[in-house]
mmCIF file of the N, C-alpha and C atoms, coordinates in Angstrom:
data_MODEL
# 
_entry.id   MODEL 
# 
loop_
_atom_site.group_PDB 
_atom_site.id 
_atom_site.type_symbol 
_atom_site.label_atom_id 
_atom_site.label_alt_id 
_atom_site.label_comp_id 
_atom_site.label_asym_id 
_atom_site.label_entity_id 
_atom_site.label_seq_id 
_atom_site.pdbx_PDB_ins_code 
_atom_site.Cartn_x 
_atom_site.Cartn_y 
_atom_site.Cartn_z 
_atom_site.occupancy 
_atom_site.B_iso_or_equiv 
_atom_site.pdbx_formal_charge 
_atom_site.auth_seq_id 
_atom_site.auth_comp_id 
_atom_site.auth_asym_id 
_atom_site.auth_atom_id 
_atom_site.pdbx_PDB_model_num 
ATOM 1   N N  . MET A 1 1  ? 71.730 6.278   -46.944 1.00 0.00 ? 1  MET A N  1 
ATOM 2   C CA . MET A 1 1  ? 70.703 6.743   -47.929 1.00 0.00 ? 1  MET A CA 1 
ATOM 3   C C  . MET A 1 1  ? 69.237 7.034   -47.336 1.00 0.00 ? 1  MET A C  1 
ATOM 4   N N  . CYS A 1 2  ? 68.859 6.010   -46.586 1.00 0.00 ? 2  CYS A N  1 
ATOM 5   C CA . CYS A 1 2  ? 67.499 5.896   -45.775 1.00 0.00 ? 2  CYS A CA 1 
ATOM 6   C C  . CYS A 1 2  ? 67.481 7.306   -44.971 1.00 0.00 ? 2  CYS A C  1 
ATOM 7   N N  . ALA A 1 3  ? 68.489 7.624   -44.410 1.00 0.00 ? 3  ALA A N  1 
ATOM 8   C CA . ALA A 1 3  ? 68.587 8.630   -43.510 1.00 0.00 ? 3  ALA A CA 1 
ATOM 9   C C  . ALA A 1 3  ? 68.224 9.967   -44.262 1.00 0.00 ? 3  ALA A C  1 
ATOM 10  N N  . GLY A 1 4  ? 68.794 9.989   -45.458 1.00 0.00 ? 4  GLY A N  1 
ATOM 11  C CA . GLY A 1 4  ? 68.788 11.242  -46.620 1.00 0.00 ? 4  GLY A CA 1 
ATOM 12  C C  . GLY A 1 4  ? 67.194 11.400  -46.858 1.00 0.00 ? 4  GLY A C  1 
ATOM 13  N N  . ALA A 1 5  ? 66.583 10.117  -47.480 1.00 0.00 ? 5  ALA A N  1 
ATOM 14  C CA . ALA A 1 5  ? 65.430 10.339  -47.249 1.00 0.00 ? 5  ALA A CA 1 
ATOM 15  C C  . ALA A 1 5  ? 64.189 10.633  -46.682 1.00 0.00 ? 5  ALA A C  1 
ATOM 16  N N  . VAL A 1 6  ? 64.766 10.436  -45.383 1.00 0.00 ? 6  VAL A N  1 
ATOM 17  C CA . VAL A 1 6  ? 63.642 10.688  -44.257 1.00 0.00 ? 6  VAL A CA 1 
ATOM 18  C C  . VAL A 1 6  ? 63.805 12.251  -44.117 1.00 0.00 ? 6  VAL A C  1 
ATOM 19  N N  . ILE A 1 7  ? 65.228 13.048  -44.210 1.00 0.00 ? 7  ILE A N  1 
ATOM 20  C CA . ILE A 1 7  ? 65.319 14.292  -43.996 1.00 0.00 ? 7  ILE A CA 1 
ATOM 21  C C  . ILE A 1 7  ? 64.688 14.939  -45.060 1.00 0.00 ? 7  ILE A C  1 
ATOM 22  N N  . ASN A 1 8  ? 64.827 14.629  -46.157 1.00 0.00 ? 8  ASN A N  1 
ATOM 23  C CA . ASN A 1 8  ? 64.249 14.899  -47.397 1.00 0.00 ? 8  ASN A CA 1 
ATOM 24  C C  . ASN A 1 8  ? 62.684 15.203  -47.585 1.00 0.00 ? 8  ASN A C  1 
ATOM 25  N N  . SER A 1 9  ? 62.397 13.961  -47.167 1.00 0.00 ? 9  SER A N  1 
ATOM 26  C CA . SER A 1 9  ? 60.884 13.897  -47.125 1.00 0.00 ? 9  SER A CA 1 
ATOM 27  C C  . SER A 1 9  ? 60.038 14.768  -45.790 1.00 0.00 ? 9  SER A C  1 
ATOM 28  N N  . ARG A 1 10 ? 61.129 15.069  -44.925 1.00 0.00 ? 10 ARG A N  1 
ATOM 29  C CA . ARG A 1 10 ? 60.606 15.647  -43.684 1.00 0.00 ? 10 ARG A CA 1 
ATOM 30  C C  . ARG A 1 10 ? 60.037 14.988  -42.717 1.00 0.00 ? 10 ARG A C  1 
ATOM 31  N N  . LEU A 1 11 ? 60.123 13.546  -42.691 1.00 0.00 ? 11 LEU A N  1 
ATOM 32  C CA . LEU A 1 11 ? 59.199 12.781  -41.917 1.00 0.00 ? 11 LEU A CA 1 
ATOM 33  C C  . LEU A 1 11 ? 59.301 13.399  -40.491 1.00 0.00 ? 11 LEU A C  1 
ATOM 34  N N  . ARG A 1 12 ? 58.297 13.306  -39.673 1.00 0.00 ? 12 ARG A N  1 
ATOM 35  C CA . ARG A 1 12 ? 58.307 14.165  -38.300 1.00 0.00 ? 12 ARG A CA 1 
ATOM 36  C C  . ARG A 1 12 ? 58.894 12.811  -37.317 1.00 0.00 ? 12 ARG A C  1 
ATOM 37  N N  . ARG A 1 13 ? 58.773 11.478  -37.550 1.00 0.00 ? 13 ARG A N  1 
ATOM 38  C CA . ARG A 1 13 ? 59.156 10.650  -36.719 1.00 0.00 ? 13 ARG A CA 1 
ATOM 39  C C  . ARG A 1 13 ? 59.638 9.423   -37.381 1.00 0.00 ? 13 ARG A C  1 
ATOM 40  N N  . VAL A 1 14 ? 60.624 8.861   -36.653 1.00 0.00 ? 14 VAL A N  1 
ATOM 41  C CA . VAL A 1 14 ? 61.288 7.487   -37.202 1.00 0.00 ? 14 VAL A CA 1 
ATOM 42  C C  . VAL A 1 14 ? 61.110 6.346   -36.038 1.00 0.00 ? 14 VAL A C  1 
ATOM 43  N N  . VAL A 1 15 ? 60.392 5.392   -36.092 1.00 0.00 ? 15 VAL A N  1 
ATOM 44  C CA . VAL A 1 15 ? 60.396 4.106   -35.232 1.00 0.00 ? 15 VAL A CA 1 
ATOM 45  C C  . VAL A 1 15 ? 60.995 2.823   -35.853 1.00 0.00 ? 15 VAL A C  1 
ATOM 46  N N  . TYR A 1 16 ? 62.359 2.542   -35.025 1.00 0.00 ? 16 TYR A N  1 
ATOM 47  C CA . TYR A 1 16 ? 62.321 1.255   -35.563 1.00 0.00 ? 16 TYR A CA 1 
ATOM 48  C C  . TYR A 1 16 ? 62.545 0.169   -34.419 1.00 0.00 ? 16 TYR A C  1 
ATOM 49  N N  . GLY A 1 17 ? 62.574 -1.218  -34.621 1.00 0.00 ? 17 GLY A N  1 
ATOM 50  C CA . GLY A 1 17 ? 62.884 -1.998  -33.659 1.00 0.00 ? 17 GLY A CA 1 
ATOM 51  C C  . GLY A 1 17 ? 64.105 -2.426  -33.454 1.00 0.00 ? 17 GLY A C  1 
ATOM 52  N N  . ALA A 1 18 ? 65.058 -2.890  -34.391 1.00 0.00 ? 18 ALA A N  1 
ATOM 53  C CA . ALA A 1 18 ? 66.331 -3.693  -33.980 1.00 0.00 ? 18 ALA A CA 1 
ATOM 54  C C  . ALA A 1 18 ? 67.392 -2.629  -34.286 1.00 0.00 ? 18 ALA A C  1 
ATOM 55  N N  . ALA A 1 19 ? 68.422 -2.107  -33.596 1.00 0.00 ? 19 ALA A N  1 
ATOM 56  C CA . ALA A 1 19 ? 69.365 -1.255  -34.080 1.00 0.00 ? 19 ALA A CA 1 
ATOM 57  C C  . ALA A 1 19 ? 70.370 -2.097  -35.045 1.00 0.00 ? 19 ALA A C  1 
ATOM 58  N N  . ASP A 1 20 ? 70.940 -1.363  -35.590 1.00 0.00 ? 20 ASP A N  1 
ATOM 59  C CA . ASP A 1 20 ? 72.196 -2.149  -36.503 1.00 0.00 ? 20 ASP A CA 1 
ATOM 60  C C  . ASP A 1 20 ? 73.285 -1.657  -35.951 1.00 0.00 ? 20 ASP A C  1 
ATOM 61  N N  . PRO A 1 21 ? 74.201 -2.428  -35.148 1.00 0.00 ? 21 PRO A N  1 
ATOM 62  C CA . PRO A 1 21 ? 75.287 -2.219  -34.765 1.00 0.00 ? 21 PRO A CA 1 
ATOM 63  C C  . PRO A 1 21 ? 76.474 -1.777  -35.515 1.00 0.00 ? 21 PRO A C  1 
ATOM 64  N N  . LYS A 1 22 ? 76.434 -2.436  -36.898 1.00 0.00 ? 22 LYS A N  1 
ATOM 65  C CA . LYS A 1 22 ? 77.463 -2.626  -37.842 1.00 0.00 ? 22 LYS A CA 1 
ATOM 66  C C  . LYS A 1 22 ? 77.422 -1.125  -38.604 1.00 0.00 ? 22 LYS A C  1 
ATOM 67  N N  . ALA A 1 23 ? 76.164 -0.899  -39.149 1.00 0.00 ? 23 ALA A N  1 
ATOM 68  C CA . ALA A 1 23 ? 75.878 0.355   -40.006 1.00 0.00 ? 23 ALA A CA 1 
ATOM 69  C C  . ALA A 1 23 ? 74.616 1.401   -39.798 1.00 0.00 ? 23 ALA A C  1 
ATOM 70  N N  . GLY A 1 24 ? 74.441 1.245   -38.467 1.00 0.00 ? 24 GLY A N  1 
ATOM 71  C CA . GLY A 1 24 ? 73.114 2.151   -38.168 1.00 0.00 ? 24 GLY A CA 1 
ATOM 72  C C  . GLY A 1 24 ? 73.410 3.503   -38.090 1.00 0.00 ? 24 GLY A C  1 
ATOM 73  N N  . CYS A 1 25 ? 72.723 4.265   -38.826 1.00 0.00 ? 25 CYS A N  1 
ATOM 74  C CA . CYS A 1 25 ? 72.937 5.543   -38.826 1.00 0.00 ? 25 CYS A CA 1 
ATOM 75  C C  . CYS A 1 25 ? 71.696 6.520   -37.960 1.00 0.00 ? 25 CYS A C  1 
ATOM 76  N N  . CYS A 1 26 ? 70.883 5.905   -37.180 1.00 0.00 ? 26 CYS A N  1 
ATOM 77  C CA . CYS A 1 26 ? 70.141 6.507   -36.329 1.00 0.00 ? 26 CYS A CA 1 
ATOM 78  C C  . CYS A 1 26 ? 70.291 6.216   -34.805 1.00 0.00 ? 26 CYS A C  1 
ATOM 79  N N  . GLY A 1 27 ? 71.507 6.525   -34.624 1.00 0.00 ? 27 GLY A N  1 
ATOM 80  C CA . GLY A 1 27 ? 71.970 6.033   -33.092 1.00 0.00 ? 27 GLY A CA 1 
ATOM 81  C C  . GLY A 1 27 ? 72.789 4.972   -32.628 1.00 0.00 ? 27 GLY A C  1 
ATOM 82  N N  . SER A 1 28 ? 72.866 4.013   -33.986 1.00 0.00 ? 28 SER A N  1 
ATOM 83  C CA . SER A 1 28 ? 73.859 2.734   -33.463 1.00 0.00 ? 28 SER A CA 1 
ATOM 84  C C  . SER A 1 28 ? 75.217 3.434   -33.532 1.00 0.00 ? 28 SER A C  1 
ATOM 85  N N  . VAL A 1 29 ? 75.519 3.153   -34.961 1.00 0.00 ? 29 VAL A N  1 
ATOM 86  C CA . VAL A 1 29 ? 76.983 3.484   -35.269 1.00 0.00 ? 29 VAL A CA 1 
ATOM 87  C C  . VAL A 1 29 ? 77.277 4.940   -35.354 1.00 0.00 ? 29 VAL A C  1 
ATOM 88  N N  . THR A 1 30 ? 76.387 5.945   -35.602 1.00 0.00 ? 30 THR A N  1 
ATOM 89  C CA . THR A 1 30 ? 76.490 7.184   -36.041 1.00 0.00 ? 30 THR A CA 1 
ATOM 90  C C  . THR A 1 30 ? 75.108 7.967   -35.767 1.00 0.00 ? 30 THR A C  1 
ATOM 91  N N  . ASP A 1 31 ? 74.666 8.983   -35.567 1.00 0.00 ? 31 ASP A N  1 
ATOM 92  C CA . ASP A 1 31 ? 73.507 9.729   -35.488 1.00 0.00 ? 31 ASP A CA 1 
ATOM 93  C C  . ASP A 1 31 ? 73.360 10.844  -36.580 1.00 0.00 ? 31 ASP A C  1 
ATOM 94  N N  . LEU A 1 32 ? 73.030 10.830  -37.544 1.00 0.00 ? 32 LEU A N  1 
ATOM 95  C CA . LEU A 1 32 ? 73.043 11.556  -38.697 1.00 0.00 ? 32 LEU A CA 1 
ATOM 96  C C  . LEU A 1 32 ? 71.989 12.563  -38.508 1.00 0.00 ? 32 LEU A C  1 
ATOM 97  N N  . PHE A 1 33 ? 70.878 12.216  -37.765 1.00 0.00 ? 33 PHE A N  1 
ATOM 98  C CA . PHE A 1 33 ? 69.973 13.165  -37.186 1.00 0.00 ? 33 PHE A CA 1 
ATOM 99  C C  . PHE A 1 33 ? 70.390 14.059  -36.347 1.00 0.00 ? 33 PHE A C  1 
ATOM 100 N N  . ALA A 1 34 ? 71.742 13.926  -35.974 1.00 0.00 ? 34 ALA A N  1 
ATOM 101 C CA . ALA A 1 34 ? 72.036 14.939  -34.985 1.00 0.00 ? 34 ALA A CA 1 
ATOM 102 C C  . ALA A 1 34 ? 72.862 16.075  -35.674 1.00 0.00 ? 34 ALA A C  1 
ATOM 103 N N  . LEU A 1 35 ? 73.195 15.887  -37.185 1.00 0.00 ? 35 LEU A N  1 
ATOM 104 C CA . LEU A 1 35 ? 73.742 16.694  -38.027 1.00 0.00 ? 35 LEU A CA 1 
ATOM 105 C C  . LEU A 1 35 ? 73.191 18.268  -38.247 1.00 0.00 ? 35 LEU A C  1 
ATOM 106 N N  . PRO A 1 36 ? 73.565 19.286  -38.397 1.00 0.00 ? 36 PRO A N  1 
ATOM 107 C CA . PRO A 1 36 ? 72.907 20.048  -38.731 1.00 0.00 ? 36 PRO A CA 1 
ATOM 108 C C  . PRO A 1 36 ? 72.291 20.304  -40.167 1.00 0.00 ? 36 PRO A C  1 
ATOM 109 N N  . PHE A 1 37 ? 71.428 19.409  -40.225 1.00 0.00 ? 37 PHE A N  1 
ATOM 110 C CA . PHE A 1 37 ? 70.446 19.574  -41.254 1.00 0.00 ? 37 PHE A CA 1 
ATOM 111 C C  . PHE A 1 37 ? 69.354 20.558  -41.011 1.00 0.00 ? 37 PHE A C  1 
ATOM 112 N N  . ASN A 1 38 ? 68.764 20.697  -42.323 1.00 0.00 ? 38 ASN A N  1 
ATOM 113 C CA . ASN A 1 38 ? 67.466 21.423  -41.721 1.00 0.00 ? 38 ASN A CA 1 
ATOM 114 C C  . ASN A 1 38 ? 66.238 20.969  -41.285 1.00 0.00 ? 38 ASN A C  1 
ATOM 115 N N  . HIS A 1 39 ? 66.149 19.556  -41.139 1.00 0.00 ? 39 HIS A N  1 
ATOM 116 C CA . HIS A 1 39 ? 65.468 19.022  -40.700 1.00 0.00 ? 39 HIS A CA 1 
ATOM 117 C C  . HIS A 1 39 ? 65.871 17.807  -39.703 1.00 0.00 ? 39 HIS A C  1 
ATOM 118 N N  . ARG A 1 40 ? 65.270 17.751  -38.449 1.00 0.00 ? 40 ARG A N  1 
ATOM 119 C CA . ARG A 1 40 ? 65.093 16.723  -37.566 1.00 0.00 ? 40 ARG A CA 1 
ATOM 120 C C  . ARG A 1 40 ? 64.075 16.096  -36.878 1.00 0.00 ? 40 ARG A C  1 
ATOM 121 N N  . PRO A 1 41 ? 63.930 14.501  -37.841 1.00 0.00 ? 41 PRO A N  1 
ATOM 122 C CA . PRO A 1 41 ? 62.871 13.798  -37.050 1.00 0.00 ? 41 PRO A CA 1 
ATOM 123 C C  . PRO A 1 41 ? 63.232 13.365  -35.386 1.00 0.00 ? 41 PRO A C  1 
ATOM 124 N N  . VAL A 1 42 ? 61.914 12.781  -34.837 1.00 0.00 ? 42 VAL A N  1 
ATOM 125 C CA . VAL A 1 42 ? 62.275 12.353  -33.689 1.00 0.00 ? 42 VAL A CA 1 
ATOM 126 C C  . VAL A 1 42 ? 62.323 10.863  -34.039 1.00 0.00 ? 42 VAL A C  1 
ATOM 127 N N  . VAL A 1 43 ? 63.434 10.222  -33.143 1.00 0.00 ? 43 VAL A N  1 
ATOM 128 C CA . VAL A 1 43 ? 63.889 8.971   -33.437 1.00 0.00 ? 43 VAL A CA 1 
ATOM 129 C C  . VAL A 1 43 ? 63.523 8.083   -32.289 1.00 0.00 ? 43 VAL A C  1 
ATOM 130 N N  . GLU A 1 44 ? 62.456 7.081   -32.271 1.00 0.00 ? 44 GLU A N  1 
ATOM 131 C CA . GLU A 1 44 ? 62.392 5.988   -31.387 1.00 0.00 ? 44 GLU A CA 1 
ATOM 132 C C  . GLU A 1 44 ? 63.083 4.546   -31.703 1.00 0.00 ? 44 GLU A C  1 
ATOM 133 N N  . GLY A 1 45 ? 63.947 4.107   -30.976 1.00 0.00 ? 45 GLY A N  1 
ATOM 134 C CA . GLY A 1 45 ? 64.091 3.077   -31.085 1.00 0.00 ? 45 GLY A CA 1 
ATOM 135 C C  . GLY A 1 45 ? 63.935 1.941   -30.131 1.00 0.00 ? 45 GLY A C  1 
ATOM 136 N N  . GLY A 1 46 ? 63.996 0.473   -30.746 1.00 0.00 ? 46 GLY A N  1 
ATOM 137 C CA . GLY A 1 46 ? 63.690 -0.725  -29.605 1.00 0.00 ? 46 GLY A CA 1 
ATOM 138 C C  . GLY A 1 46 ? 62.401 -0.934  -29.528 1.00 0.00 ? 46 GLY A C  1 
ATOM 139 N N  . CYS A 1 47 ? 61.212 -0.664  -30.729 1.00 0.00 ? 47 CYS A N  1 
ATOM 140 C CA . CYS A 1 47 ? 60.075 -1.143  -30.532 1.00 0.00 ? 47 CYS A CA 1 
ATOM 141 C C  . CYS A 1 47 ? 60.054 -2.292  -30.858 1.00 0.00 ? 47 CYS A C  1 
ATOM 142 N N  . LEU A 1 48 ? 59.644 -3.248  -29.955 1.00 0.00 ? 48 LEU A N  1 
ATOM 143 C CA . LEU A 1 48 ? 59.399 -4.621  -29.980 1.00 0.00 ? 48 LEU A CA 1 
ATOM 144 C C  . LEU A 1 48 ? 60.886 -5.307  -30.534 1.00 0.00 ? 48 LEU A C  1 
ATOM 145 N N  . GLU A 1 49 ? 61.722 -4.852  -29.987 1.00 0.00 ? 49 GLU A N  1 
ATOM 146 C CA . GLU A 1 49 ? 63.323 -4.928  -30.287 1.00 0.00 ? 49 GLU A CA 1 
ATOM 147 C C  . GLU A 1 49 ? 63.540 -6.518  -30.549 1.00 0.00 ? 49 GLU A C  1 
ATOM 148 N N  . GLY A 1 50 ? 63.175 -7.234  -29.761 1.00 0.00 ? 50 GLY A N  1 
ATOM 149 C CA . GLY A 1 50 ? 63.621 -8.805  -29.373 1.00 0.00 ? 50 GLY A CA 1 
ATOM 150 C C  . GLY A 1 50 ? 62.786 -9.425  -30.525 1.00 0.00 ? 50 GLY A C  1 
ATOM 151 N N  . ALA A 1 51 ? 61.564 -9.237  -31.058 1.00 0.00 ? 51 ALA A N  1 
ATOM 152 C CA . ALA A 1 51 ? 60.789 -9.676  -31.929 1.00 0.00 ? 51 ALA A CA 1 
ATOM 153 C C  . ALA A 1 51 ? 61.198 -9.290  -33.416 1.00 0.00 ? 51 ALA A C  1 
ATOM 154 N N  . CYS A 1 52 ? 61.994 -8.017  -33.339 1.00 0.00 ? 52 CYS A N  1 
ATOM 155 C CA . CYS A 1 52 ? 62.422 -7.697  -34.886 1.00 0.00 ? 52 CYS A CA 1 
ATOM 156 C C  . CYS A 1 52 ? 63.687 -8.071  -34.772 1.00 0.00 ? 52 CYS A C  1 
ATOM 157 N N  . ALA A 1 53 ? 64.531 -8.158  -33.848 1.00 0.00 ? 53 ALA A N  1 
ATOM 158 C CA . ALA A 1 53 ? 65.677 -8.696  -34.087 1.00 0.00 ? 53 ALA A CA 1 
ATOM 159 C C  . ALA A 1 53 ? 65.802 -10.302 -34.414 1.00 0.00 ? 53 ALA A C  1 
ATOM 160 N N  . ALA A 1 54 ? 64.814 -10.987 -33.867 1.00 0.00 ? 54 ALA A N  1 
ATOM 161 C CA . ALA A 1 54 ? 64.601 -12.499 -34.465 1.00 0.00 ? 54 ALA A CA 1 
ATOM 162 C C  . ALA A 1 54 ? 64.077 -12.583 -35.629 1.00 0.00 ? 54 ALA A C  1 
ATOM 163 N N  . LEU A 1 55 ? 62.984 -11.927 -36.311 1.00 0.00 ? 55 LEU A N  1 
ATOM 164 C CA . LEU A 1 55 ? 62.641 -11.978 -37.673 1.00 0.00 ? 55 LEU A CA 1 
ATOM 165 C C  . LEU A 1 55 ? 64.077 -11.524 -38.678 1.00 0.00 ? 55 LEU A C  1 
ATOM 166 N N  . LEU A 1 56 ? 64.680 -10.081 -38.307 1.00 0.00 ? 56 LEU A N  1 
ATOM 167 C CA . LEU A 1 56 ? 65.699 -10.092 -39.002 1.00 0.00 ? 56 LEU A CA 1 
ATOM 168 C C  . LEU A 1 56 ? 66.811 -11.143 -38.947 1.00 0.00 ? 56 LEU A C  1 
ATOM 169 N N  . SER A 1 57 ? 66.812 -11.937 -37.911 1.00 0.00 ? 57 SER A N  1 
ATOM 170 C CA . SER A 1 57 ? 68.436 -13.149 -38.094 1.00 0.00 ? 57 SER A CA 1 
ATOM 171 C C  . SER A 1 57 ? 67.404 -14.222 -38.570 1.00 0.00 ? 57 SER A C  1 
ATOM 172 N N  . GLU A 1 58 ? 66.272 -14.543 -38.470 1.00 0.00 ? 58 GLU A N  1 
ATOM 173 C CA . GLU A 1 58 ? 65.894 -15.437 -39.173 1.00 0.00 ? 58 GLU A CA 1 
ATOM 174 C C  . GLU A 1 58 ? 65.734 -15.549 -41.021 1.00 0.00 ? 58 GLU A C  1 
ATOM 175 N N  . PHE A 1 59 ? 65.622 -14.092 -41.093 1.00 0.00 ? 59 PHE A N  1 
ATOM 176 C CA . PHE A 1 59 ? 65.495 -13.867 -42.411 1.00 0.00 ? 59 PHE A CA 1 
ATOM 177 C C  . PHE A 1 59 ? 66.980 -13.987 -43.164 1.00 0.00 ? 59 PHE A C  1 
ATOM 178 N N  . PHE A 1 60 ? 67.932 -13.548 -42.594 1.00 0.00 ? 60 PHE A N  1 
ATOM 179 C CA . PHE A 1 60 ? 69.416 -13.652 -43.079 1.00 0.00 ? 60 PHE A CA 1 
ATOM 180 C C  . PHE A 1 60 ? 69.971 -14.939 -43.003 1.00 0.00 ? 60 PHE A C  1 
ATOM 181 N N  . THR A 1 61 ? 69.283 -15.738 -41.889 1.00 0.00 ? 61 THR A N  1 
ATOM 182 C CA . THR A 1 61 ? 69.885 -17.211 -41.736 1.00 0.00 ? 61 THR A CA 1 
ATOM 183 C C  . THR A 1 61 ? 69.383 -17.762 -42.877 1.00 0.00 ? 61 THR A C  1 
ATOM 184 N N  . GLY A 1 62 ? 67.826 -17.571 -43.457 1.00 0.00 ? 62 GLY A N  1 
ATOM 185 C CA . GLY A 1 62 ? 67.208 -18.436 -44.480 1.00 0.00 ? 62 GLY A CA 1 
ATOM 186 C C  . GLY A 1 62 ? 67.953 -17.932 -45.870 1.00 0.00 ? 62 GLY A C  1 
ATOM 187 N N  . LEU A 1 63 ? 68.340 -16.673 -46.208 1.00 0.00 ? 63 LEU A N  1 
ATOM 188 C CA . LEU A 1 63 ? 69.000 -16.166 -47.246 1.00 0.00 ? 63 LEU A CA 1 
ATOM 189 C C  . LEU A 1 63 ? 70.142 -16.630 -47.248 1.00 0.00 ? 63 LEU A C  1 
ATOM 190 N N  . ARG A 1 64 ? 71.018 -17.425 -46.350 1.00 0.00 ? 64 ARG A N  1 
ATOM 191 C CA . ARG A 1 64 ? 72.386 -17.434 -46.486 1.00 0.00 ? 64 ARG A CA 1 
ATOM 192 C C  . ARG A 1 64 ? 72.193 -19.060 -46.884 1.00 0.00 ? 64 ARG A C  1 
ATOM 193 N N  . GLU A 1 65 ? 71.029 -19.849 -46.286 1.00 0.00 ? 65 GLU A N  1 
ATOM 194 C CA . GLU A 1 65 ? 70.699 -21.258 -46.456 1.00 0.00 ? 65 GLU A CA 1 
ATOM 195 C C  . GLU A 1 65 ? 70.029 -21.864 -47.633 1.00 0.00 ? 65 GLU A C  1 
ATOM 196 N N  . GLY A 1 66 ? 69.651 -20.333 -48.377 1.00 0.00 ? 66 GLY A N  1 
ATOM 197 C CA . GLY A 1 66 ? 69.098 -20.742 -49.837 1.00 0.00 ? 66 GLY A CA 1 
ATOM 198 C C  . GLY A 1 66 ? 67.649 -21.059 -49.820 1.00 0.00 ? 66 GLY A C  1 
ATOM 199 N N  . ARG A 1 67 ? 66.603 -20.642 -48.476 1.00 0.00 ? 67 ARG A N  1 
ATOM 200 C CA . ARG A 1 67 ? 65.418 -20.623 -48.221 1.00 0.00 ? 67 ARG A CA 1 
ATOM 201 C C  . ARG A 1 67 ? 64.791 -19.658 -49.125 1.00 0.00 ? 67 ARG A C  1 
ATOM 202 N N  . PHE A 1 68 ? 65.121 -18.644 -49.287 1.00 0.00 ? 68 PHE A N  1 
ATOM 203 C CA . PHE A 1 68 ? 64.621 -17.593 -49.964 1.00 0.00 ? 68 PHE A CA 1 
ATOM 204 C C  . PHE A 1 68 ? 65.372 -17.113 -51.266 1.00 0.00 ? 68 PHE A C  1 
ATOM 205 N N  . PRO A 1 69 ? 65.130 -18.072 -52.457 1.00 0.00 ? 69 PRO A N  1 
ATOM 206 C CA . PRO A 1 69 ? 65.861 -17.793 -53.545 1.00 0.00 ? 69 PRO A CA 1 
ATOM 207 C C  . PRO A 1 69 ? 65.097 -16.339 -54.396 1.00 0.00 ? 69 PRO A C  1 
ATOM 208 N N  . ARG A 1 70 ? 64.095 -16.087 -54.446 1.00 0.00 ? 70 ARG A N  1 
ATOM 209 C CA . ARG A 1 70 ? 63.827 -14.369 -54.382 1.00 0.00 ? 70 ARG A CA 1 
ATOM 210 C C  . ARG A 1 70 ? 64.649 -13.367 -54.318 1.00 0.00 ? 70 ARG A C  1 
ATOM 211 N N  . PHE A 1 71 ? 64.994 -13.604 -53.069 1.00 0.00 ? 71 PHE A N  1 
ATOM 212 C CA . PHE A 1 71 ? 66.084 -12.474 -52.627 1.00 0.00 ? 71 PHE A CA 1 
ATOM 213 C C  . PHE A 1 71 ? 67.488 -12.953 -52.763 1.00 0.00 ? 71 PHE A C  1 
ATOM 214 N N  . SER A 1 72 ? 67.929 -13.979 -53.255 1.00 0.00 ? 72 SER A N  1 
ATOM 215 C CA . SER A 1 72 ? 69.326 -14.312 -53.526 1.00 0.00 ? 72 SER A CA 1 
ATOM 216 C C  . SER A 1 72 ? 70.123 -13.377 -54.053 1.00 0.00 ? 72 SER A C  1 
ATOM 217 N N  . GLN A 1 73 ? 71.107 -13.336 -53.894 1.00 0.00 ? 73 GLN A N  1 
ATOM 218 C CA . GLN A 1 73 ? 72.156 -12.336 -54.567 1.00 0.00 ? 73 GLN A CA 1 
ATOM 219 C C  . GLN A 1 73 ? 72.893 -13.014 -55.920 1.00 0.00 ? 73 GLN A C  1 
ATOM 220 N N  . LYS A 1 74 ? 72.589 -14.213 -55.957 1.00 0.00 ? 74 LYS A N  1 
ATOM 221 C CA . LYS A 1 74 ? 73.302 -15.185 -57.076 1.00 0.00 ? 74 LYS A CA 1 
ATOM 222 C C  . LYS A 1 74 ? 72.745 -14.913 -58.122 1.00 0.00 ? 74 LYS A C  1 
ATOM 223 N N  . PRO A 1 75 ? 73.411 -14.917 -59.443 1.00 0.00 ? 75 PRO A N  1 
ATOM 224 C CA . PRO A 1 75 ? 72.833 -14.650 -60.676 1.00 0.00 ? 75 PRO A CA 1 
ATOM 225 C C  . PRO A 1 75 ? 71.912 -15.615 -61.177 1.00 0.00 ? 75 PRO A C  1 
ATOM 226 N N  . ARG A 1 76 ? 70.834 -15.343 -61.797 1.00 0.00 ? 76 ARG A N  1 
ATOM 227 C CA . ARG A 1 76 ? 69.815 -16.169 -62.300 1.00 0.00 ? 76 ARG A CA 1 
ATOM 228 C C  . ARG A 1 76 ? 70.340 -16.879 -63.622 1.00 0.00 ? 76 ARG A C  1 
ATOM 229 N N  . ARG A 1 77 ? 69.800 -18.176 -64.296 1.00 0.00 ? 77 ARG A N  1 
ATOM 230 C CA . ARG A 1 77 ? 70.229 -18.599 -65.150 1.00 0.00 ? 77 ARG A CA 1 
ATOM 231 C C  . ARG A 1 77 ? 69.024 -18.677 -65.974 1.00 0.00 ? 77 ARG A C  1 
# 
């Protein structure tokens, strides 16, 4: 979905920190921008990769532990 938004908005450049080895579409699992769409942005990955990976890991650990109730997937009462 994000890759489609990038293509449709014709962003010139996409910069990301941590790759998604399970569902990444900018070179991790697949590269949607290599397909014959009418627009191909420049993709730069690994920008502050360690810090980004740590931040994501901390967030999802906190989510599982219930530290971020605002983002919880559990139904509210």
